[in-house]
C-alpha positions as CSV (number, residue, x, y, z in Angstrom):
1,M,-82.8,152.3,-3.2
2,S,-82.6,155.1,-0.7
3,E,-79.8,158.0,-1.1
4,Q,-78.2,157.2,2.1
5,E,-77.6,153.4,1.2
6,Y,-74.0,152.5,1.2
7,G,-73.3,148.9,0.3
8,G,-70.9,146.9,-2.0
9,D,-72.4,147.7,-5.1
10,Q,-71.7,151.7,-4.3
11,I,-68.1,150.8,-4.7
12,Q,-67.3,151.6,-8.3
13,I,-64.0,149.8,-9.8
14,L,-62.8,151.9,-13.0
15,K,-61.2,149.8,-15.8
16,G,-58.3,150.5,-18.1
17,L,-58.4,154.3,-18.5
18,E,-61.7,155.3,-17.3
19,A,-60.1,156.5,-14.1
20,V,-58.1,159.1,-16.1
21,R,-61.3,160.3,-18.2
22,K,-63.2,160.4,-14.9
23,R,-60.6,162.5,-12.8
24,P,-58.2,164.1,-15.6
25,G,-57.2,166.7,-13.0
26,M,-55.3,164.0,-10.8
27,Y,-53.1,163.3,-13.8
28,I,-52.6,166.5,-16.0
29,G,-53.5,169.1,-13.4
30,S,-56.5,170.8,-15.0
31,T,-58.3,170.5,-18.2
32,S,-57.8,174.0,-18.7
33,S,-55.3,175.5,-21.9
34,R,-52.4,174.4,-19.3
35,G,-53.5,170.8,-19.3
36,L,-54.3,170.7,-23.0
37,H,-50.7,171.7,-23.6
38,H,-49.2,169.2,-21.0
39,L,-50.5,166.5,-23.2
40,V,-47.7,167.7,-25.7
41,Y,-45.0,167.9,-22.9
42,E,-46.0,164.1,-21.8
43,I,-45.2,162.6,-25.3
44,V,-41.9,164.8,-25.9
45,D,-40.9,163.9,-22.8
46,N,-40.9,160.2,-23.6
47,A,-38.8,161.2,-26.8
48,V,-36.3,163.1,-24.6
49,D,-35.9,160.1,-22.5
50,E,-34.6,158.4,-25.3
51,A,-32.1,161.4,-26.2
52,L,-30.9,161.2,-22.3
53,A,-30.1,157.7,-23.0
54,G,-28.1,158.4,-26.0
55,F,-30.7,157.1,-28.8
56,C,-32.7,160.1,-30.1
57,S,-31.0,163.3,-31.7
58,H,-34.1,164.9,-33.3
59,I,-37.7,165.7,-31.9
60,V,-40.4,167.1,-34.4
61,V,-43.6,168.7,-32.8
62,E,-46.1,169.8,-35.5
63,V,-49.7,171.5,-34.8
64,N,-52.0,170.3,-37.6
65,D,-55.3,171.9,-39.1
66,G,-58.0,170.6,-36.4
67,E,-55.6,171.2,-33.3
68,I,-54.2,167.5,-34.2
69,I,-50.7,167.0,-32.5
70,T,-48.0,164.9,-34.1
71,V,-44.6,164.2,-32.4
72,S,-42.1,162.1,-33.9
73,D,-38.4,161.1,-32.8
74,N,-35.7,159.1,-34.1
75,G,-35.0,157.1,-31.2
76,R,-35.2,153.3,-30.9
77,G,-38.7,152.9,-31.4
78,I,-41.1,151.6,-28.6
79,P,-40.8,147.6,-28.1
80,V,-43.4,146.1,-30.1
81,D,-42.8,142.4,-29.0
82,I,-45.1,140.7,-26.5
83,N,-45.1,141.8,-23.0
84,H,-45.8,138.7,-21.2
85,D,-47.1,139.9,-18.1
86,A,-49.8,141.7,-19.9
87,G,-50.1,139.3,-23.1
88,K,-50.0,142.2,-25.4
89,P,-47.4,144.0,-27.7
90,A,-45.2,146.4,-25.4
91,V,-46.5,149.5,-27.3
92,E,-49.9,148.6,-26.7
93,V,-49.3,148.4,-23.0
94,V,-47.5,151.9,-22.6
95,F,-50.4,153.5,-24.2
96,T,-53.2,151.4,-22.4
97,V,-52.3,150.6,-18.9
98,L,-51.1,153.1,-16.4
99,H,-47.7,153.0,-14.5
100,A,-46.4,150.8,-17.6
101,G,-43.1,151.9,-19.2
102,G,-39.4,151.5,-19.1
103,K,-38.8,153.6,-16.0
104,F,-39.4,151.5,-13.1
105,G,-36.0,149.7,-12.6
106,G,-36.5,147.5,-15.7
107,G,-33.2,148.6,-17.5
108,G,-34.9,150.5,-20.0
109,Y,-33.9,154.0,-18.7
110,K,-31.2,155.1,-16.3
111,V,-33.0,158.6,-15.6
112,S,-36.2,159.7,-17.0
113,G,-38.2,163.0,-16.3
114,G,-41.6,160.6,-16.3
115,L,-41.5,159.8,-12.7
116,H,-45.1,158.0,-12.6
117,G,-45.0,156.2,-16.0
118,V,-48.4,157.4,-16.8
119,G,-47.6,160.1,-19.6
120,A,-48.4,158.0,-22.6
121,S,-51.5,156.4,-21.4
122,V,-53.0,159.6,-19.8
123,V,-52.5,161.1,-23.2
124,N,-54.5,158.3,-25.2
125,A,-57.1,158.4,-22.5
126,L,-57.6,162.2,-22.9
127,S,-57.7,162.1,-26.9
128,E,-60.6,161.7,-28.8
129,W,-58.3,159.5,-31.0
130,L,-54.4,158.8,-31.1
131,E,-52.3,156.9,-33.4
132,V,-48.6,155.5,-32.8
133,Q,-46.4,154.3,-35.4
134,V,-43.1,152.8,-34.6
135,R,-40.3,152.3,-37.0
136,R,-38.1,149.2,-35.8
137,D,-36.2,146.4,-37.2
138,G,-36.9,147.4,-40.5
139,K,-40.8,147.5,-40.3
140,I,-43.3,149.9,-39.5
141,F,-46.1,149.1,-37.1
142,Q,-49.3,151.0,-36.1
143,Q,-52.1,151.0,-33.8
144,R,-55.0,153.3,-33.2
145,Y,-57.1,154.2,-30.0
146,E,-60.2,156.2,-29.4
147,R,-60.5,157.7,-26.1
148,G,-58.3,155.1,-24.7
149,N,-59.9,152.1,-26.4
150,T,-57.7,149.7,-28.7
151,M,-59.4,150.2,-32.0
152,Y,-57.3,147.2,-33.8
153,P,-54.5,145.1,-32.9
154,L,-50.7,146.3,-33.6
155,K,-50.6,145.5,-37.3
156,E,-47.4,146.1,-39.7
157,V,-47.8,148.8,-42.4
158,G,-44.9,149.0,-44.3
159,T,-40.8,148.8,-44.3
160,Y,-38.2,151.4,-44.3
161,E,-34.4,151.4,-45.2
162,G,-31.2,152.5,-43.2
163,E,-31.2,153.7,-39.6
164,N,-34.7,155.7,-39.7
165,T,-36.1,153.9,-36.6
166,G,-38.4,155.9,-34.3
167,T,-41.8,156.6,-32.8
168,T,-44.7,158.9,-34.3
169,V,-47.5,159.7,-32.0
170,T,-50.6,161.9,-33.5
171,F,-53.4,162.6,-31.2
172,K,-56.6,165.0,-31.1
173,P,-57.4,166.3,-27.6
174,D,-60.9,165.4,-26.6
175,G,-63.2,168.2,-27.0
176,E,-65.4,166.3,-24.2
177,I,-62.7,166.7,-21.5
178,F,-60.9,170.2,-22.1
179,E,-62.5,173.3,-21.8
180,D,-60.5,174.5,-24.6
181,T,-58.7,172.7,-27.4
182,I,-56.6,175.5,-29.4
183,Y,-52.9,175.2,-29.0
184,D,-50.9,178.3,-28.6
185,Y,-47.7,178.1,-30.3
186,D,-45.9,180.5,-28.3
187,V,-46.6,178.4,-25.3
188,L,-45.2,175.5,-26.8
189,K,-42.2,177.2,-28.1
190,V,-41.3,178.3,-24.4
191,R,-41.2,175.1,-23.2
192,L,-39.4,173.4,-26.3
193,R,-36.8,175.6,-26.3
194,E,-36.1,175.4,-22.5
195,T,-36.0,171.4,-23.1
196,A,-33.3,171.6,-25.8
197,F,-31.3,174.0,-23.5
198,L,-31.3,171.1,-20.9
199,T,-30.5,168.7,-23.4
200,R,-27.1,169.5,-24.9
201,N,-27.0,168.6,-28.7
202,L,-30.7,167.6,-28.9
203,K,-32.7,169.3,-31.8
204,I,-36.1,170.0,-31.6
205,T,-38.2,171.4,-34.6
206,L,-41.6,173.0,-33.9
207,R,-43.8,173.7,-36.6
208,D,-47.4,175.2,-37.1
209,K,-49.1,173.7,-40.0
210,R,-52.4,175.0,-39.4
211,E,-53.8,177.2,-42.3
212,G,-52.9,180.7,-42.2
213,H,-50.7,180.5,-39.1
214,E,-47.7,178.7,-40.9
215,K,-44.3,178.8,-39.0
216,E,-41.1,177.0,-37.9
217,D,-38.6,177.3,-35.2
218,I,-35.9,174.9,-34.6
219,F,-34.0,174.7,-31.2
220,H,-30.4,173.1,-30.9
221,Y,-27.7,174.0,-28.6
222,E,-24.5,172.5,-28.4
223,G,-23.5,174.7,-25.4
224,G,-26.7,173.3,-23.5
225,I,-27.2,175.3,-20.5
226,K,-24.3,177.9,-20.9
227,E,-26.4,178.9,-23.8
228,F,-29.6,178.9,-21.4
229,V,-27.7,181.6,-19.2
230,E,-26.5,183.6,-22.0
231,Y,-30.3,183.6,-23.3
232,L,-31.7,184.5,-20.0
233,N,-28.9,187.5,-19.7
234,R,-29.7,189.0,-23.1
235,G,-31.7,191.8,-21.3
236,K,-28.9,192.4,-18.7
237,E,-25.3,193.6,-18.6
238,P,-23.3,190.7,-17.6
239,L,-20.7,191.5,-14.8
240,Y,-17.9,189.3,-16.6
241,S,-17.9,187.6,-20.4
242,S,-17.3,184.0,-19.3
243,I,-20.0,181.5,-18.2
244,I,-18.8,179.6,-15.0
245,Y,-19.5,176.0,-15.7
246,C,-19.2,173.1,-13.4
247,E,-20.3,169.3,-14.1
248,G,-19.5,165.7,-12.7
249,I,-20.8,162.8,-11.6
250,K,-20.5,161.7,-8.0
251,D,-22.9,159.2,-6.1
252,G,-24.9,158.2,-9.2
253,V,-25.6,162.1,-9.5
254,Q,-24.8,163.8,-12.5
255,V,-24.3,167.5,-12.0
256,E,-24.4,170.4,-14.4
257,V,-24.2,173.9,-13.5
258,A,-24.1,177.1,-15.1
259,M,-23.8,180.5,-13.8
260,Q,-23.0,184.2,-14.7
261,H,-23.6,187.4,-12.6
262,N,-25.0,190.5,-14.0
263,D,-25.9,194.2,-12.9
264,S,-29.4,193.6,-11.9
265,Y,-30.4,193.0,-8.3
266,N,-32.5,189.6,-8.7
267,D,-31.4,186.2,-8.0
268,S,-32.7,184.2,-11.2
269,S,-31.7,180.7,-10.4
270,Y,-33.6,177.8,-12.0
271,S,-33.2,174.3,-10.9
272,F,-34.3,171.0,-12.7
273,V,-34.1,167.2,-12.4
274,N,-34.1,165.1,-15.3
275,N,-35.0,168.1,-17.3
276,I,-38.4,168.8,-15.0
277,I,-38.3,172.1,-13.5
278,T,-38.3,172.3,-9.3
279,P,-39.8,175.9,-8.6
280,E,-39.5,174.9,-4.9
281,G,-35.8,173.6,-5.2
282,G,-34.6,170.9,-2.9
283,T,-31.4,169.3,-2.0
284,H,-29.7,169.8,-5.4
285,V,-30.6,173.8,-4.8
286,A,-29.4,173.5,-1.2
287,G,-26.0,171.9,-2.3
288,F,-25.7,174.6,-4.8
289,R,-26.1,177.4,-2.4
290,S,-24.1,176.0,0.2
291,A,-21.3,175.5,-2.4
292,I,-21.0,179.0,-3.7
293,T,-21.7,180.6,-0.2
294,K,-18.6,178.8,1.5
295,T,-16.5,179.2,-1.7
296,F,-16.7,182.8,-2.4
297,N,-16.4,183.6,1.5
298,N,-13.1,181.4,1.4
299,Y,-11.7,183.4,-1.4
300,A,-12.5,186.6,-0.3
301,R,-11.1,185.9,3.2
302,E,-7.7,184.1,1.6
303,N,-7.3,187.2,-0.9
304,K,-8.0,190.0,1.9
305,I,-11.1,191.2,0.1
306,L,-12.7,190.1,3.4
307,K,-11.0,191.6,6.4
308,D,-11.0,189.4,9.5
309,T,-13.3,191.6,11.4
310,D,-15.6,191.5,8.6
311,P,-19.1,189.7,8.7
312,Q,-19.5,186.7,6.5
313,L,-21.2,187.4,3.1
314,T,-24.4,185.6,2.9
315,G,-25.9,183.4,0.2
316,D,-28.4,186.7,-0.6
317,D,-25.2,188.7,-1.0
318,I,-23.6,186.5,-3.5
319,R,-26.6,185.5,-5.6
320,E,-27.4,189.2,-6.2
321,G,-27.7,189.6,-9.8
322,L,-27.0,186.0,-10.4
323,T,-28.3,183.8,-13.2
324,A,-27.7,180.1,-12.6
325,I,-29.0,176.7,-14.0
326,I,-28.7,173.6,-11.7
327,S,-29.5,170.6,-13.7
328,I,-28.9,167.1,-12.3
329,K,-29.9,163.6,-13.5
330,I,-30.6,160.9,-11.1
331,G,-31.6,157.6,-11.4
332,E,-34.7,157.1,-8.6
333,P,-35.9,160.9,-7.9
334,Q,-37.7,161.7,-4.9
335,F,-40.0,164.4,-5.1
336,E,-41.9,166.0,-2.5
337,G,-45.5,166.0,-3.6
338,Q,-46.9,164.5,-6.9
339,T,-46.5,167.9,-8.7
340,K,-42.6,167.3,-8.5
341,Q,-41.8,170.6,-7.0
342,K,-39.1,170.0,-4.7
343,L,-36.4,167.2,-4.6
344,G,-36.0,165.1,-1.8
345,N,-32.7,163.0,-2.4
346,S,-29.9,163.6,0.2
347,E,-27.4,162.4,-2.1
348,A,-28.1,165.1,-4.6
349,R,-27.0,168.0,-1.8
350,G,-23.7,166.3,-1.2
351,A,-23.1,165.7,-5.1
352,V,-23.9,169.2,-6.3
353,D,-22.1,170.8,-3.3
354,N,-19.0,168.6,-3.8
355,I,-18.8,169.4,-7.3
356,V,-19.5,173.1,-7.5
357,S,-17.1,173.8,-4.7
358,E,-14.2,172.2,-6.3
359,Q,-14.8,173.5,-9.7
360,L,-15.7,176.8,-8.7
361,T,-12.6,177.2,-6.7
362,Y,-10.2,176.4,-9.5
363,F,-12.2,178.8,-11.6
364,L,-11.7,181.7,-9.3
365,E,-8.3,181.0,-8.7
366,Q,-7.7,181.0,-12.6
367,N,-9.9,184.3,-13.1
368,P,-8.9,186.5,-10.2
369,Q,-10.3,189.4,-11.8
370,V,-13.7,187.8,-12.2
371,A,-13.5,186.7,-8.7
372,K,-12.8,190.0,-7.4
373,S,-15.7,191.9,-9.2
374,I,-18.1,189.0,-7.9
375,C,-16.8,189.6,-4.5
376,E,-17.0,193.5,-4.8
377,K,-20.6,193.2,-6.1
378,S,-21.5,191.0,-2.9
379,L,-20.0,193.5,-0.6
380,L,-22.1,196.3,-2.0
381,A,-25.1,194.1,-1.7
382,Q,-24.0,193.3,1.9
383,R,-24.3,197.1,3.0
384,A,-27.6,197.5,0.8
385,R,-28.9,194.7,2.9
386,D,-28.0,196.1,6.0
387,A,-29.6,199.4,5.0
388,A,-32.7,197.4,4.0
389,R,-32.9,195.6,7.0
390,K,-33.0,198.9,9.0
391,A,-35.8,200.3,6.4
392,R,-37.9,197.2,6.7
393,D,-38.2,197.3,10.6
394,L,-40.1,200.4,10.0
395,T,-42.6,198.9,7.6
396,R,-43.7,196.1,9.9
397,R,-46.7,196.4,11.3
398,K,-46.5,196.2,15.0
399,T,-49.7,194.8,15.9
400,A,-53.1,194.0,14.5
401,L,-54.5,196.6,17.2
402,E,-52.3,199.3,16.2
403,S,-54.1,200.5,13.1
404,T,-52.1,203.5,12.7
405,S,-49.4,201.5,11.2
406,L,-51.4,201.2,8.1
407,P,-50.8,204.3,5.5
408,G,-52.5,207.3,5.8
409,K,-54.1,207.3,2.3
410,L,-55.5,204.0,2.5
411,A,-59.1,203.8,2.7
412,D,-59.5,200.3,4.5
413,C,-62.6,198.3,4.7
414,S,-64.7,197.5,7.4
415,D,-64.8,193.5,7.1
416,K,-61.4,192.0,8.4
417,N,-62.0,188.5,6.7
418,P,-59.4,188.5,4.1
419,E,-61.6,186.0,2.0
420,N,-64.2,188.8,1.5
421,C,-61.7,191.7,1.1
422,E,-60.2,193.4,-1.8
423,I,-57.9,196.4,-2.4
424,F,-57.6,198.6,-5.4
425,I,-54.4,200.0,-6.2
426,V,-55.5,203.2,-8.1
427,E,-53.7,205.4,-10.4
428,G,-53.7,209.1,-8.9
429,D,-55.6,211.0,-6.3
430,S,-58.4,211.9,-8.7
431,A,-59.3,208.3,-9.5
432,G,-58.6,207.4,-6.0
433,G,-61.2,209.9,-4.8
434,S,-64.0,208.6,-7.3
435,A,-63.1,205.1,-6.1
436,K,-63.2,205.8,-2.5
437,T,-66.8,207.3,-3.2
438,A,-68.0,204.6,-5.4
439,R,-66.7,201.5,-3.2
440,S,-68.5,199.1,-1.0
441,R,-66.9,200.3,2.3
442,A,-67.6,196.9,3.9
443,T,-65.4,194.9,1.5
444,Q,-63.4,197.2,-0.8
445,A,-60.5,199.2,0.3
446,I,-58.7,202.1,-1.9
447,L,-55.0,202.7,-2.0
448,P,-54.4,205.7,-4.4
449,L,-50.9,205.8,-5.6
450,R,-49.1,209.2,-6.9
451,G,-47.5,208.9,-10.1
452,K,-45.6,205.9,-11.3
453,I,-43.8,204.1,-8.6
454,L,-40.1,202.8,-8.6
455,N,-38.9,200.4,-11.4
456,V,-37.7,197.9,-8.8
457,E,-35.9,196.0,-11.5
458,K,-33.0,198.8,-11.5
459,A,-32.9,199.3,-7.8
460,R,-31.8,197.4,-4.6
461,E,-33.7,196.4,-1.8
462,D,-32.7,199.6,0.2
463,R,-33.9,202.0,-2.2
464,I,-37.2,200.0,-2.5
465,Y,-38.0,200.4,1.6
466,G,-37.3,204.2,0.8
467,N,-39.9,204.6,-1.7
468,A,-43.2,206.0,0.0
469,E,-45.7,204.3,-2.8
470,I,-44.2,200.7,-2.2
471,K,-44.0,201.3,1.5
472,A,-47.7,201.9,1.6
473,M,-48.4,198.7,-0.6
474,I,-46.4,196.5,1.6
475,T,-48.0,197.8,4.7
476,A,-51.5,197.6,3.3
477,F,-51.0,194.1,2.2
478,G,-49.6,192.9,5.5
479,T,-47.5,189.9,4.3
480,G,-44.0,191.7,4.2
481,I,-41.6,191.0,1.2
482,L,-38.9,188.4,0.4
483,D,-37.6,186.6,3.5
484,D,-40.1,188.1,5.6
485,F,-43.0,187.3,3.5
486,D,-45.9,185.3,5.0
487,I,-49.3,184.6,3.0
488,S,-51.2,183.9,6.0
489,K,-51.0,187.5,6.9
490,L,-52.4,188.6,3.5
491,R,-55.3,191.1,4.3
492,Y,-57.0,190.9,1.1
493,H,-57.8,188.1,-1.2
494,K,-58.2,190.1,-4.2
495,I,-55.3,192.5,-4.9
496,I,-56.7,194.5,-8.0
497,I,-54.5,197.2,-9.9
498,M,-56.9,199.8,-11.5
499,T,-55.0,202.0,-14.1
500,D,-56.2,204.2,-16.8
501,A,-56.6,202.2,-20.2
502,D,-54.0,204.1,-22.0
503,V,-50.0,203.7,-22.4
504,D,-49.4,205.5,-19.2
505,G,-51.7,203.2,-17.2
506,A,-50.4,200.1,-18.9
507,H,-46.7,201.2,-17.7
508,I,-47.7,201.7,-14.2
509,A,-49.4,198.5,-14.2
510,T,-46.3,196.9,-15.5
511,L,-44.1,198.5,-12.7
512,M,-46.8,197.3,-10.2
513,L,-46.6,193.5,-11.8
514,T,-43.1,193.9,-11.7
515,F,-42.6,194.9,-7.9
516,L,-45.1,191.9,-7.2
517,Y,-43.4,189.6,-9.3
518,R,-39.8,190.3,-7.7
519,F,-40.6,190.6,-4.0
520,M,-44.1,189.0,-3.4
521,P,-44.5,186.4,-6.2
522,E,-46.4,183.9,-4.2
523,L,-49.4,186.5,-4.4
524,I,-49.5,185.9,-8.2
525,R,-48.8,182.3,-7.8
526,Q,-51.9,181.6,-5.5
527,G,-54.1,183.8,-7.9
528,Y,-54.5,186.9,-5.6
529,V,-53.7,189.7,-8.2
530,Y,-56.0,191.1,-10.8
531,L,-56.2,193.8,-13.4
532,A,-59.2,195.9,-13.4
533,M,-60.7,196.4,-17.0
534,P,-62.2,199.8,-17.4
535,P,-64.3,200.3,-20.4
536,L,-62.6,201.9,-23.3
537,Y,-65.9,203.5,-24.8
538,K,-69.3,205.2,-23.5
539,I,-72.0,205.0,-26.1
540,E,-75.3,207.1,-25.8
541,R,-78.2,207.0,-27.9
542,N,-81.5,208.4,-26.9
543,R,-80.7,208.5,-23.3
544,K,-79.4,205.1,-23.0
545,I,-76.1,204.3,-22.2
546,W,-73.7,201.3,-23.2
547,Y,-69.9,200.6,-22.1
548,A,-67.7,198.7,-24.6
549,Y,-64.6,197.1,-23.3
550,S,-62.9,196.6,-26.7
551,D,-63.1,197.7,-30.4
552,E,-64.9,194.6,-31.2
553,Q,-67.6,195.1,-28.5
554,L,-67.9,198.8,-30.1
555,N,-68.5,197.5,-33.3
556,K,-71.0,194.9,-32.0
557,I,-73.2,197.6,-30.1
558,M,-73.0,200.0,-32.7
559,T,-74.1,197.5,-35.4
560,E,-77.0,196.4,-32.9
561,I,-78.3,200.0,-32.4
562,G,-77.7,201.3,-35.5
563,R,-74.9,203.7,-37.1
564,D,-76.2,207.1,-37.5
565,G,-76.0,210.7,-35.9
566,N,-77.9,210.0,-32.9
567,N,-74.8,207.8,-31.4
568,K,-72.4,209.9,-28.9
569,V,-69.4,207.9,-28.5
570,Q,-66.9,208.7,-26.0
571,R,-63.3,207.2,-25.7
572,Y,-62.4,207.1,-22.3
573,K,-58.7,208.5,-21.6
574,G,-58.5,207.9,-17.8
575,L,-60.5,206.6,-14.8
576,G,-60.8,210.5,-13.5
577,E,-63.3,210.9,-16.4
578,M,-65.8,208.8,-14.9
579,D,-68.1,209.9,-12.0
580,A,-68.3,207.5,-8.6
581,D,-71.5,206.0,-10.2
582,Q,-69.9,205.4,-13.5
583,L,-66.6,203.8,-12.0
584,W,-68.9,201.5,-9.5
585,E,-71.0,200.2,-12.6
586,T,-68.3,199.7,-15.2
587,T,-65.2,198.6,-13.1
588,M,-65.6,198.1,-9.3
589,D,-69.2,196.2,-9.0
590,P,-68.4,192.3,-8.6
591,K,-71.7,191.8,-10.6
592,S,-70.9,193.5,-13.9
593,R,-67.1,194.2,-14.0
594,V,-64.5,192.6,-15.6
595,L,-61.3,191.3,-13.9
596,K,-58.3,189.5,-15.4
597,R,-56.5,187.3,-13.0
598,V,-52.7,187.7,-13.0
599,Q,-51.3,184.1,-13.6
600,M,-48.0,182.3,-13.5
601,D,-47.0,178.9,-14.7
602,D,-44.0,177.4,-12.8
603,D,-43.1,175.7,-15.8
604,D,-42.5,179.1,-17.6
605,L,-40.4,180.8,-14.8
606,S,-37.4,181.7,-16.9
607,E,-39.4,182.9,-19.9
608,V,-41.4,185.2,-17.3
609,D,-38.0,186.3,-15.7
610,K,-36.5,187.0,-19.2
611,V,-39.7,189.0,-20.1
612,F,-39.6,191.4,-16.9
613,S,-35.8,191.7,-17.7
614,T,-36.2,192.7,-21.1
615,L,-39.0,195.4,-20.6
616,M,-38.0,196.6,-17.3
617,G,-34.1,196.5,-17.3
618,D,-31.3,198.8,-18.8
619,K,-30.5,197.3,-21.7
620,V,-32.3,198.9,-24.9
621,E,-31.7,196.7,-27.9
622,P,-33.5,193.5,-26.3
623,R,-36.5,195.6,-25.7
624,R,-36.4,196.8,-29.0
625,E,-36.5,193.4,-30.7
626,F,-39.1,192.4,-28.3
627,I,-41.6,195.4,-29.4
628,E,-40.7,194.6,-33.0
629,E,-41.5,191.1,-32.4
630,N,-45.0,191.7,-30.4
631,A,-46.1,194.8,-32.2
632,K,-48.7,192.8,-34.2
633,Y,-50.6,191.8,-30.9
634,V,-51.0,195.5,-29.8
635,Q,-54.6,196.4,-29.5
636,N,-56.2,199.9,-28.3
637,L,-52.5,201.8,-28.5
638,D,-52.7,205.5,-27.8
639,I,-51.0,207.5,-30.3
């Protein structure tokens, strides 16, 4: 048969769950660590659907030795009677047939986070083995699968007394599918905490039972999303003590909104549909924004806080320093794209707008001091935004031909194709000089920064545009920031933060990441931001040189070459200690350097926001607690 032959026999029919094993990325996004953890979320989400339906109050997630996961709930238990369409028990259908479940209008669930009904079967397909145990009608039933194949018919293995119904799923991810099968407890912790906040009164227990790593966390929030807002605002100073809370049902949409302003300058609003985060927002977020914009403007006009001649407060003005959770439950969610990033249901906008407008109006009338403080903060934001708008115009590049609009300290590269180009943001003029000498002039640009840039977590937009170092970065990148941001104008597809391998260098890198996260998050989301990893040690022996990027690597090199007086070990304190050749060889040469890509998972946005607020905000106590909790992970700290 020739390679070009294309006939009927070249069309493959993938049976059962073969399609999932053949193309796992289509179902769980990737086979990386993110996809591995997604398996747990799929099973947990099924249990949460039972909680949303009112039949489950406790979910237990355990990480066992061998990276085996167990998820147990006290819901009704997956049905075990025969599904007549498939001719086999319903529980077997759920785990072996794609697009099978109680989420397609059959009356099983009014609302569900699992849109496509593929969760349980996909987890089964991508596991080396999976066992499900169902407690229902006084009996315990069990079935086992291996790589998606049923090993034996559903069988009764025991009985139970009382109301101990529920489902227990135990699975081992398949090492043939996943690049890495080690579970990160903290990643699971973030997601399960968020799930508990969004499902009021649901208790979720997470246990690590792996030898040497034993720990447990319990998440249970009677206040639901009100406690979520309190949690996110821990690193900030609330503008008022109460949490504004709105809830109701309209047009079949169940709406819950909690919000509180703080002294920061960022809008930290997060939206969810049936407990699924929608990082790109959608109609429910549009309804929320419309409601608060018109309600606050009406209140400010009626109470003479805004004069007749004053311009309207914009949504951006009102949302400055706002932490908000918008959570809706809807029977038939329509998401734009398979990734469920943005809601499209038109009825959601009207429902959120109506409920928030009405209940927020009552709250402001009953709490005039709170209303006044929010309006005054919004007016300050409006004035600062006007000043920022004037400053922003000065940072915009006029045309591609006017190269003088680029910052003078930038040593640009000659190649104009962004895919080939990278820019090093370098700490200090000394290291900047070495980097300019060392670089490949065709594709590597160098932008040296003087000292530590402004901490944008504590500054309004107008101050940011007034900062010379930040203006230089904005202009060099070419994308603009915030509402002006345009990823298509990005001039470099690698933005590399290159700082000294010490405490000051780490602080400068954190300040830069804070700026990028708050004002150009899409650069991080699309994978354009990197951290350079300069070596920590230089080892010389008999005129031969080695570089070590960690203490472990140093020990390995010393063991290989011998530990005696012939070795000369230098601990680098800064990039300026290297000459141009050393800097090129260790940190800038694409063939030998080590870069770490900065990644941001949309599932963890609220936790990312909280970390930046904690580390870079004004409140000391949350930062001290964070340092104490994470000190054990610190490496190479210079005292």
